[in-house]
C-alpha atoms as one frame of an Amber mdcrd trajectory, in Angstrom:
protein
  -7.484 -66.840  18.847  -8.644 -69.197  16.138  -5.249 -70.370  14.799  -2.560
 -72.283  16.597   0.262 -70.086  17.793   3.915 -71.015  18.274   5.451 -69.130
  21.240   8.954 -68.810  22.523   9.037 -68.216  26.251  12.205 -67.539  28.190
  13.142 -66.669  31.774  16.416 -66.404  33.694  15.382 -68.869  36.371  15.304
 -72.654  36.572  12.010 -74.498  36.059  10.330 -75.187  39.372   6.639 -75.087
  39.943   7.036 -74.275  43.552   8.882 -71.024  42.949   7.337 -67.604  42.001
   8.490 -66.586  38.535   9.260 -70.174  37.328   5.967 -71.548  38.572   4.061
 -68.721  36.987   5.792 -69.217  33.542   5.222 -73.016  33.794   1.534 -72.827
  34.679   0.841 -70.268  31.978   2.615 -72.370  29.334   0.638 -75.403  30.350
  -2.601 -73.504  30.010  -1.613 -72.140  26.567  -0.794 -75.613  25.423  -4.109
 -76.936  26.694  -5.727 -74.353  24.329  -3.834 -76.027  21.480  -0.891 -73.655
  21.132   2.768 -74.793  21.046   5.178 -73.287  23.668   8.933 -73.655  23.380
  10.728 -72.608  26.597  14.250 -71.803  27.669  15.571 -71.381  31.071  18.663
 -70.124  33.064  20.729 -73.223  32.288  20.679 -72.294  28.571  21.886 -68.737
  29.126  25.543 -67.749  29.390  26.637 -66.842  32.915  30.228 -66.171  34.033
  29.504 -63.602  36.748  28.278 -65.038  40.068  27.052 -61.767  41.559  23.356
 -61.386  40.767  23.109 -57.673  39.992  26.307 -57.594  37.964  25.112 -60.582
  36.039  21.814 -58.753  35.208  23.659 -55.563  34.169  26.548 -56.972  32.193
  25.609 -60.421  30.924  21.854 -61.010  30.917  20.752 -58.577  28.002  23.239
 -60.119  25.626  22.577 -63.742  26.816  18.808 -63.274  26.209  19.498 -61.764
  22.789  21.760 -64.610  21.883  19.231 -67.246  23.118  16.411 -65.671  21.107
  18.621 -65.351  17.902  19.689 -68.963  18.083  16.081 -70.217  18.411  14.782
 -67.885  15.655  17.468 -69.283  13.341  16.012 -72.787  13.866  12.240 -72.085
  13.874   9.697 -69.354  13.311   7.524 -68.050  16.125   4.386 -65.981  16.336
   5.170 -64.563  19.791   8.420 -64.189  21.811   7.699 -63.533  25.471  10.469
 -62.948  27.920  10.286 -62.499  31.658  12.980 -59.946  32.377  13.246 -56.339
  31.363  16.845 -57.207  30.314  15.096 -58.512  27.236  15.435 -55.084  25.591
  18.446 -56.038  23.408  16.456 -59.136  22.223  13.456 -56.784  21.554  15.615
 -54.346  19.616  16.787 -57.260  17.459  13.372 -58.780  16.916  11.716 -55.400
  16.121  14.288 -54.887  13.431  13.386 -58.075  11.560  11.333 -57.501   8.373
   8.962 -60.430   9.038   8.889 -60.830  12.794   6.938 -62.234  15.693   5.281
 -60.150  18.365   7.758 -59.173  21.105   6.284 -59.167  24.643   7.889 -58.378
  27.987   6.080 -60.140  30.798   6.849 -58.515  34.082   6.426 -60.399  37.356
   6.736 -57.163  39.372   8.529 -53.863  38.775  11.758 -53.555  40.696  11.719
 -49.784  40.309   8.349 -49.528  42.000   9.524 -51.872  44.722  12.661 -49.766
  45.314  10.631 -46.597  45.595   8.345 -48.242  48.182  11.298 -49.460  50.287
  12.734 -45.942  50.202   9.379 -44.479  51.503   8.561 -47.134  54.064  11.597
 -49.181  55.150  14.099 -48.032  57.803  16.952 -46.046  56.051  20.108 -48.068
  55.261  23.468 -46.923  56.499  25.837 -45.473  53.893  28.289 -48.085  52.655
  29.834 -49.370  49.493  26.997 -51.975  49.316  24.397 -49.177  49.447  26.279
 -47.318  46.609  26.351 -50.505  44.540  22.640 -50.972  45.101  21.981 -47.417
  43.779  24.038 -48.053  40.725  22.377 -51.346  39.973  19.019 -49.787  40.739
  19.634 -47.025  38.118  20.704 -49.564  35.550  17.603 -51.598  36.258  15.399
 -48.601  35.703  17.204 -48.084  32.414  16.511 -51.695  31.460  12.858 -51.270
  32.287  12.543 -48.060  30.221  14.339 -49.785  27.310  12.080 -52.851  27.550
   8.992 -50.668  27.293  10.591 -49.002  24.238  11.723 -52.236  22.428   8.592
 -54.486  22.737   5.218 -54.575  21.131   3.557 -54.890  24.563   4.025 -55.402
  28.258   2.110 -57.831  30.491   2.002 -56.829  34.232   0.416 -58.642  37.111
  -1.460 -55.741  38.763  -2.968 -52.303  38.178  -0.255 -50.574  40.316   2.437
 -51.818  37.954   0.615 -50.527  34.872   0.165 -47.097  36.421   3.881 -47.046
  37.260   4.959 -47.950  33.748   2.758 -45.365  32.233   3.626 -42.540  34.670
   7.366 -43.268  35.143   8.493 -44.785  31.890   6.138 -43.326  29.371   4.481
 -46.639  28.408   1.410 -46.447  26.119  -1.776 -47.411  27.901  -2.948 -49.747
  25.126   0.372 -51.553  25.057   0.286 -52.500  28.740  -2.117 -55.186  29.824
  -2.928 -56.160  33.380  -3.243 -59.994  33.372  -3.592 -61.431  36.848  -1.846
 -64.638  37.796  -3.773 -67.844  38.425  -4.372 -70.409  41.199  -3.630 -74.116
  40.684  -6.789 -76.024  39.907  -6.360 -78.226  43.022  -6.411 -75.103  45.237
  -9.780 -74.264  43.858 -11.318 -77.727  43.486 -10.132 -79.645  46.640 -12.521
 -79.628  49.704 -11.576 -77.244  52.462 -11.106 -77.865  56.105 -14.170 -77.455
  58.278 -12.101 -77.257  61.527 -13.335 -74.240  63.491 -10.033 -74.050  65.333
  -8.379 -72.666  62.160  -9.881 -69.203  62.925  -7.453 -68.794  65.852  -4.426
 -69.730  63.732  -2.582 -67.118  61.738  -0.342 -67.757  58.747   2.377 -65.691
  57.080   4.318 -66.893  54.104   7.049 -64.693  52.671  10.616 -64.201  51.693
  12.540 -62.058  54.117  13.434 -59.303  51.569  12.976 -55.674  52.612   9.877
 -55.129  50.378   7.997 -57.931  52.173   7.817 -55.840  55.349   9.579 -58.206
  57.818   9.922 -55.515  60.464   6.199 -54.801  60.209   5.561 -58.483  60.575
   7.658 -58.705  63.737   5.635 -55.864  65.326   2.297 -57.326  64.204   3.159
 -60.776  65.544   4.138 -59.350  69.006   1.046 -57.099  69.307  -1.302 -59.841
  68.091  -0.050 -62.660  70.263   0.114 -60.347  73.375  -3.476 -59.274  72.821
  -4.916 -62.702  72.048  -3.529 -65.518  74.294  -5.751 -68.000  72.384  -4.109
 -67.262  69.028  -1.051 -68.990  67.439   0.986 -68.181  64.388   2.888 -70.056
  61.682   5.564 -68.184  59.781   6.974 -69.751  56.585  10.273 -68.282  55.430
  13.890 -69.234  54.736  15.296 -71.357  57.602  18.339 -69.070  57.784  16.017
 -66.333  59.147  14.434 -68.326  61.935  16.936 -67.432  64.608  16.630 -63.662
  64.033  12.764 -63.915  64.109  12.859 -65.609  67.548  15.354 -63.088  68.887
  13.112 -60.149  67.984  10.087 -61.603  69.727   9.458 -61.488  73.514  10.551
 -64.839  75.031   7.113 -65.411  76.479   5.537 -65.408  72.993   8.136 -67.601
  71.145   6.413 -70.892  71.931   3.230 -69.772  70.151   5.007 -69.158  66.822
   5.927 -72.164  64.618   8.723 -71.355  62.141   8.837 -73.436  58.933  11.215
 -73.539  55.984   9.883 -73.491  52.406   7.552 -76.300  51.470   6.148 -77.520
  48.131   2.755 -76.349  47.050   0.928 -79.526  48.202   2.294 -79.140  51.749
   1.534 -75.345  51.515  -2.088 -76.060  50.675  -2.299 -78.135  53.849  -0.919
 -75.209  55.809  -3.501 -72.927  54.267  -6.250 -75.370  55.333  -5.052 -75.430
  58.929  -5.199 -71.614  59.369  -7.948 -69.019  59.225  -6.101 -65.668  58.894
  -3.384 -64.765  56.471  -1.217 -61.686  57.088   0.620 -59.977  54.236   2.379
 -56.719  55.181   4.201 -56.119  51.919   5.507 -52.717  50.990   5.158 -53.358
  47.243   5.474 -56.173  44.729   3.702 -57.677  41.751   1.067 -60.343  41.782
   1.446 -61.596  45.438   0.488 -65.129  44.380   0.327 -66.364  47.985  -2.498
 -63.972  48.706  -4.653 -65.422  45.965  -3.694 -68.969  47.001  -4.614 -68.251
  50.613  -7.977 -66.759  49.414  -8.685 -69.918  47.331  -8.386 -71.990  50.435
 -10.806 -69.892  52.338  -8.512 -67.769  54.588  -9.409 -64.211  55.455  -6.459
 -62.139  54.196  -5.326 -58.934  55.922  -2.910 -57.264  53.505  -1.256 -53.966
  52.847  -3.244 -51.832  50.382  -0.938 -52.154  47.403  -0.020 -54.214  44.368
  -1.919 -57.429  43.612  -3.970 -57.634  46.834  -5.385 -54.184  46.017  -6.874
 -55.745  42.879  -8.153 -58.917  44.475  -9.576 -57.669  47.777 -12.805 -55.708
  48.120 -12.620 -54.015  51.552 -14.664 -55.861  54.181 -16.180 -58.300  51.706
 -13.487 -60.873  50.908 -10.587 -59.538  53.069  -9.154 -56.416  54.624  -6.678
 -53.859  53.341  -4.674 -51.681  55.671  -2.259 -48.791  55.096   1.215 -49.766
  53.794   3.735 -50.073  56.584   1.307 -49.714  59.461   1.868 -52.526  61.943
  -0.740 -51.119  64.306  -3.477 -51.103  61.666  -2.700 -54.672  60.618  -2.557
 -55.983  64.201  -5.791 -54.242  65.116  -7.570 -55.563  62.050  -6.474 -59.138
  62.882  -7.431 -58.738  66.564 -10.945 -57.553  65.524 -11.294 -60.596  63.318
 -10.266 -62.885  66.139 -12.838 -61.275  68.455 -15.686 -61.966  65.957 -17.249
 -65.377  65.480 -18.449 -64.781  61.894 -16.434 -62.037  60.136 -13.425 -64.185
  59.304 -15.389 -67.186  58.042 -17.764 -64.942  56.039 -14.928 -63.074  54.300
 -13.050 -66.345  53.831 -15.920 -67.843  51.959 -16.206 -64.738  49.795 -12.485
 -64.988  49.173 -12.902 -68.563  47.855 -15.543 -67.350  45.433 -13.237 -64.589
  44.194 -10.214 -66.885  43.735 -12.414 -69.390  41.740 -12.339 -66.866  38.919
  -8.570 -66.852  38.725  -7.600 -70.215  37.189  -4.473 -70.364  34.982  -6.736
 -70.979  31.959  -8.088 -67.445  32.517  -4.589 -66.019  32.598  -3.683 -67.784
  29.329  -6.868 -66.650  27.622  -6.272 -63.009  28.586  -2.797 -63.313  27.044
  -4.213 -64.590  23.787  -6.608 -61.637  23.653  -3.692 -59.310  24.194  -1.690
 -60.880  21.384  -4.625 -60.239  19.096  -4.844 -56.691  20.152  -1.118 -56.131
  19.587  -1.261 -57.747  16.202  -4.095 -55.412  15.261  -2.043 -52.421  16.323
   0.854 -53.630  14.228  -1.425 -54.150  11.245  -2.579 -50.527  11.524   1.096
 -49.501  11.463   1.217 -48.401  15.060   4.715 -49.759  15.781
């Protein structure tokens, strides 16, 4: 991209580099600006919100709020690219695509909720029938509609893993050339800072995750119990919301509880210290998007054992820089981790290879791939294909 671009980037979250979506948007914007482009951003605090309930807000308010935010900014300035982080951007997309002289309209997905819902239905324990379950089904159907409409009313879609691209093409009829897989990045300090040489890290296991159903918390409970029972020399650190700590302790045998340290969320500097103090990273997700923590752990030299899905499937070469196990299988994950603990060299060897892999995934690479995609979308539009 030889000329300077002006981008409008929006997300229905607050700016926080320690959070998933917001941190991703902020890091990418900084990288684009480092290449000489101008990025104007808007966040949740500039979007109208009167409904407190999350799903109802998404269904009723967010599409119109995003359209209004884009319309207001287009009235004040011209942009080359508008890139929004929610599928609820479809009304904004319909408006932008109807303008005679218009910017490119891009939906940047951070993970497809419809794909995640399908995975939960396949792998998670069934939920009891209730009015909440009925409401979840209704909101899920509306969200699928939003994702289908977002595919229709954009020039292109950016997704964080190959699984998501396949899902959009197969389930929502997206065009292959209009969906681009662009992997998320790793902060430069995660790649550049020296790593710990403490050999004790290879008997310490780390898990970092929200406690949502798609993250496989029940799988993680079973893995932790099996692993600690089989390896008395191992310990585990589990980072998740503090409100969940009590239930985690209750579901573990009392004799194992002293060997698990439960921590609340920490900022990314403290998280890097945690990565450096551990050797194995367990990630039993059922489905998601990028799985940024997996790439961060790899950058700090951990050997990752992950479900064979989503972002980890793209990053991990089996047995070379990590291990992939069947989705939802606690026995497979526990056995893989036990075998690593029994070997003196497999974990360190794969951890070193993981570091080399992660070094290719700086945020500058992510931004550069976006610029290439904008060029390709502009060429498609020039040919009249939209």
